[in-house]
Backbone bond lengths (Angstrom), bond angles and torsions (degrees), N, CA, C in turn:
res aa  C-N    CA-C-N  psi(-1)  N-CA   C-N-CA  omega(-1)  CA-C   N-CA-C  phi
1 M - - - 1.481 - - 1.487 110.70 -
2 T 1.324 116.24 123.10 1.489 119.24 179.58 1.564 107.52 -103.22
3 T 1.288 115.02 143.39 1.444 119.35 177.05 1.524 108.32 -96.75
4 K 1.282 113.54 136.75 1.516 123.46 -179.66 1.513 110.01 -74.32
5 S 1.261 117.67 141.64 1.486 120.49 170.71 1.525 109.33 -71.39
6 L 1.342 112.92 160.12 1.454 117.63 174.26 1.530 114.47 -49.79
7 F 1.363 116.09 -42.69 1.449 122.99 179.37 1.561 110.96 -60.07
8 E 1.359 113.38 -44.61 1.514 117.02 -178.98 1.531 108.13 -69.68
9 Q 1.296 118.67 -33.57 1.475 118.17 179.09 1.537 111.44 -69.26
10 M 1.350 116.24 -26.59 1.462 119.14 176.60 1.492 112.52 -80.73
11 G 1.273 120.99 -4.72 1.455 120.15 178.83 1.499 112.47 142.07
12 G 1.335 114.83 -26.76 1.475 117.26 176.68 1.510 115.91 66.53
13 Y 1.320 115.77 -134.61 1.445 121.29 -172.22 1.541 107.17 -121.45
14 R 1.328 113.79 159.79 1.466 121.51 168.69 1.490 106.87 -124.26
15 Q 1.282 114.84 150.11 1.477 119.91 -176.76 1.498 109.28 -101.90
16 E 1.326 116.84 125.44 1.454 122.54 173.44 1.536 104.62 -125.98
17 G 1.348 114.76 110.67 1.419 120.31 -176.47 1.518 110.55 64.51
18 D 1.326 118.21 -124.34 1.416 123.34 177.89 1.542 113.18 -93.78
19 C 1.330 117.21 -2.57 1.433 121.95 -172.84 1.539 110.40 -104.48
20 F 1.352 112.50 146.51 1.471 119.04 173.96 1.531 106.39 -108.75
21 I 1.322 113.79 122.91 1.497 122.04 -174.69 1.528 106.79 -111.64
22 P 1.338 117.51 132.08 1.507 118.02 178.29 1.504 111.11 -68.52
23 N 1.296 116.14 141.51 1.465 123.91 178.45 1.491 107.24 -86.38
24 L 1.301 119.01 81.48 1.469 123.79 -178.67 1.513 107.41 -105.36
25 T 1.344 117.00 134.81 1.443 122.28 172.25 1.487 108.19 -133.09
26 L 1.341 113.44 156.91 1.447 120.89 175.56 1.476 108.80 -88.55
27 P 1.336 115.61 148.92 1.473 121.55 178.98 1.520 109.37 -59.11
28 E 1.317 117.59 145.67 1.472 122.69 172.26 1.489 112.40 -58.61
29 E 1.339 116.71 139.21 1.478 121.14 172.14 1.475 109.40 -124.23
30 P 1.366 115.71 142.30 1.464 118.26 176.98 1.548 110.74 -65.60
31 A 1.284 118.37 148.42 1.444 122.05 177.10 1.482 108.09 -79.88
32 C 1.368 113.49 122.72 1.520 120.23 176.77 1.491 107.77 -127.79
33 E 1.341 111.14 142.57 1.423 117.49 176.16 1.532 109.85 -82.62
34 I 1.287 115.72 121.23 1.462 121.18 -176.78 1.521 111.09 -104.96
35 G 1.262 118.24 131.77 1.465 123.23 179.42 1.542 112.45 -91.16
36 R 1.312 114.97 -167.48 1.415 122.16 -173.39 1.562 113.73 -60.54
37 F 1.342 116.08 -43.75 1.438 118.65 179.83 1.567 111.42 -65.94
38 G 1.337 117.62 -40.40 1.459 120.82 172.76 1.542 113.68 -59.56
39 L 1.323 111.58 -40.12 1.514 111.70 179.14 1.540 110.98 -75.05
40 M 1.288 116.78 -26.78 1.482 115.38 172.37 1.560 113.21 -67.12
41 R 1.323 113.26 -40.89 1.503 119.38 175.23 1.527 109.23 -60.46
42 R 1.302 117.80 -43.49 1.486 122.37 -178.94 1.526 109.59 -58.95
43 H 1.336 116.21 -45.71 1.429 122.35 -178.13 1.560 110.42 -64.52
44 Y 1.316 114.49 -42.52 1.444 121.38 178.46 1.529 111.35 -60.39
45 L 1.341 116.00 -54.22 1.444 121.36 -178.95 1.556 110.88 -58.67
46 K 1.340 116.57 -46.90 1.445 121.12 -172.51 1.544 110.98 -64.72
47 N 1.358 114.99 -32.06 1.471 118.11 -175.29 1.520 113.60 -98.24
48 H 1.326 115.64 -28.33 1.480 118.09 -174.37 1.505 119.22 -118.69
49 R 1.307 115.46 -22.21 1.511 123.60 179.02 1.461 110.07 -127.17
50 K 1.326 118.81 64.31 1.401 126.67 -169.43 1.524 112.13 -67.09
51 A 1.356 116.49 -31.41 1.446 119.97 179.73 1.502 111.47 -69.12
52 L 1.325 113.24 -46.18 1.528 118.02 175.66 1.522 113.12 -59.56
53 F 1.370 115.63 -43.21 1.432 123.09 177.80 1.558 109.62 -58.51
54 S 1.295 119.39 -43.65 1.415 122.65 -178.50 1.479 112.14 -72.43
55 R 1.355 119.31 -35.33 1.407 122.77 178.14 1.538 112.65 -64.71
56 L 1.377 112.40 -45.01 1.456 117.91 177.85 1.567 111.43 -65.77
57 L 1.335 116.46 -35.88 1.428 120.65 -179.80 1.542 108.63 -66.47
58 M 1.317 116.54 -46.84 1.502 118.59 -176.82 1.511 111.94 -69.02
59 A 1.338 117.72 -26.56 1.426 120.41 180.00 1.554 111.94 -84.20
60 G 1.365 115.10 -10.06 1.474 117.99 178.91 1.510 111.65 81.21
61 E 1.333 117.35 20.33 1.512 122.24 -176.72 1.465 112.57 -115.51
62 L 1.348 119.47 14.15 1.478 119.35 -174.20 1.524 111.71 -70.67
63 H 1.336 118.87 -49.85 1.494 119.51 -178.53 1.510 110.61 -68.14
64 K 1.352 118.12 -34.50 1.426 121.67 177.79 1.544 109.33 -63.33
65 H 1.330 117.88 -39.47 1.468 121.98 177.05 1.534 110.89 -63.21
66 F 1.279 116.04 -46.39 1.463 120.89 179.76 1.527 113.85 -60.97
67 Y 1.304 111.27 -41.55 1.523 119.57 177.71 1.473 109.92 -63.25
68 E 1.325 118.08 -47.15 1.465 119.94 179.30 1.413 115.84 -64.01
69 I 1.369 117.09 -39.89 1.478 122.05 175.59 1.541 109.33 -63.88
70 D 1.304 117.59 -39.80 1.459 118.71 -177.23 1.467 109.49 -70.29
71 Q 1.271 121.57 -42.25 1.544 126.15 175.82 1.508 109.59 -58.86
72 A 1.323 116.77 -50.03 1.529 118.38 -178.24 1.494 112.37 -64.07
73 A 1.398 115.67 -39.75 1.466 119.95 -179.84 1.524 110.75 -65.51
74 N 1.321 117.83 -39.70 1.452 122.29 179.81 1.547 108.19 -65.75
75 D 1.280 116.89 -44.00 1.488 120.27 -179.48 1.485 108.84 -61.77
76 W 1.314 117.88 -48.72 1.478 120.86 176.58 1.470 113.14 -57.57
77 F 1.352 114.71 -43.93 1.457 119.86 -177.81 1.482 111.91 -51.99
78 W 1.364 114.55 -53.57 1.476 119.64 -175.18 1.571 111.99 -69.52
79 L 1.381 115.07 -39.74 1.456 118.96 -178.93 1.499 109.26 -64.24
80 I 1.323 119.13 -50.21 1.469 121.42 -175.79 1.489 110.66 -68.21
81 T 1.361 119.23 -40.62 1.474 122.20 177.13 1.479 111.46 -58.48
82 N 1.284 118.33 -44.27 1.555 122.20 -178.67 1.552 106.60 -66.59
83 Q 1.304 119.25 -44.66 1.452 120.96 -178.69 1.505 110.83 -63.91
84 M 1.319 118.82 -43.13 1.456 119.84 -178.89 1.594 109.88 -69.87
85 A 1.294 117.88 -38.90 1.493 119.57 177.49 1.505 110.84 -62.87
86 K 1.317 116.42 -40.84 1.503 121.03 179.06 1.543 110.01 -62.00
87 S 1.343 114.72 -49.41 1.488 121.97 -175.26 1.520 111.11 -68.25
88 E 1.377 117.84 -24.50 1.472 119.74 179.89 1.435 113.29 -99.43
89 G 1.304 118.83 2.90 1.453 123.90 174.17 1.529 111.89 76.39
90 V 1.324 116.92 29.60 1.483 121.55 177.16 1.476 107.16 -90.86
91 T 1.373 119.07 98.54 1.429 121.54 -171.62 1.554 111.41 -123.31
92 E 1.281 115.28 177.86 1.442 120.02 179.66 1.553 108.85 -70.29
93 E 1.305 115.63 -26.37 1.432 119.76 175.31 1.537 112.71 -63.98
94 L 1.347 112.58 -45.48 1.491 118.25 171.21 1.472 113.52 -57.77
95 K 1.336 115.43 -41.65 1.433 120.40 -178.72 1.531 110.80 -59.78
96 S 1.327 118.58 -40.41 1.448 122.55 -175.42 1.532 108.95 -79.44
97 K 1.234 121.60 -24.67 1.521 124.81 -177.18 1.522 108.08 -88.38
98 N 1.383 120.17 -45.12 1.418 122.56 -172.90 1.510 107.90 -143.01
99 Q 1.308 119.92 89.13 1.444 123.24 -177.17 1.522 112.22 -63.67
100 L 1.295 119.80 -41.31 1.502 122.09 -178.35 1.489 109.56 -61.11
101 L 1.345 118.19 -47.51 1.450 119.88 -179.66 1.497 112.04 -62.00
102 W 1.426 116.75 -42.98 1.428 120.74 178.27 1.554 111.52 -59.26
103 I 1.351 114.92 -43.13 1.486 119.67 178.60 1.527 109.02 -61.86
104 Q 1.287 118.17 -45.47 1.457 124.99 -178.06 1.551 108.88 -60.77
105 K 1.268 120.72 -46.37 1.459 124.66 -179.06 1.521 110.38 -67.85
106 M 1.316 115.86 -48.86 1.491 120.90 -179.69 1.566 111.08 -60.96
107 T 1.318 118.32 -40.66 1.436 121.54 178.92 1.572 109.25 -63.97
108 N 1.320 115.55 -39.91 1.472 120.41 179.85 1.556 107.99 -67.06
109 I 1.285 117.04 -40.04 1.489 119.40 -177.64 1.548 107.76 -68.19
110 R 1.300 116.07 -46.31 1.508 121.73 -179.57 1.557 110.24 -57.19
111 N 1.277 115.07 -44.59 1.490 121.08 179.78 1.525 111.19 -62.84
112 R 1.277 115.08 -42.39 1.563 119.26 178.13 1.480 111.94 -66.23
113 V 1.395 117.31 -38.76 1.442 122.52 179.47 1.493 108.98 -68.00
114 E 1.288 119.45 -42.79 1.479 122.03 179.87 1.565 109.59 -62.38
115 E 1.334 117.02 -38.94 1.484 117.50 176.81 1.499 111.43 -66.21
116 I 1.324 120.09 -36.32 1.467 122.10 174.84 1.516 110.58 -63.17
117 I 1.288 117.43 -46.44 1.462 121.54 178.59 1.501 114.89 -61.75
118 L 1.338 114.03 -43.93 1.484 117.88 176.85 1.480 112.19 -62.69
119 D 1.354 118.00 -42.55 1.428 120.36 -179.28 1.500 115.35 -70.35
120 E 1.363 114.96 -39.99 1.485 118.79 -174.13 1.520 112.83 -89.21
121 L 1.348 119.99 -27.25 1.437 120.15 -169.50 1.546 112.69 -118.25
122 I 1.292 112.88 -46.80 1.499 114.72 -173.57 1.525 113.89 -79.90
123 Y 1.344 117.98 -45.56 1.396 122.68 -175.90 1.497 113.76 -98.23
124 N 1.298 117.01 28.46 1.494 122.68 -176.99 1.488 108.41 -112.40
């Protein structure tokens, strides 16, 4: 009686022609919808932090990580945007009086908030 190794117990090899190929599969990951910040994080990890990308992939936590980053980034985005708008006096009253100025100020705030999120969360 021979005992099988752990690798053989997990599926072992399959033969294709004259070659034996290991039956390796990645763990199942739940399907998560990932938004723009999650996709930015994916692009960054895939191109600049390959070891972390591979570790998350092999652990089956890659999509979960992107989903969590995306959720946190979106929460930060709206929280910081609202706080900055309030502190800079960008209100609905300004919007009704001078729409172009309101758009200009809100675009400026949103760009600054996105820079903060990219620096603190996506590229970190």
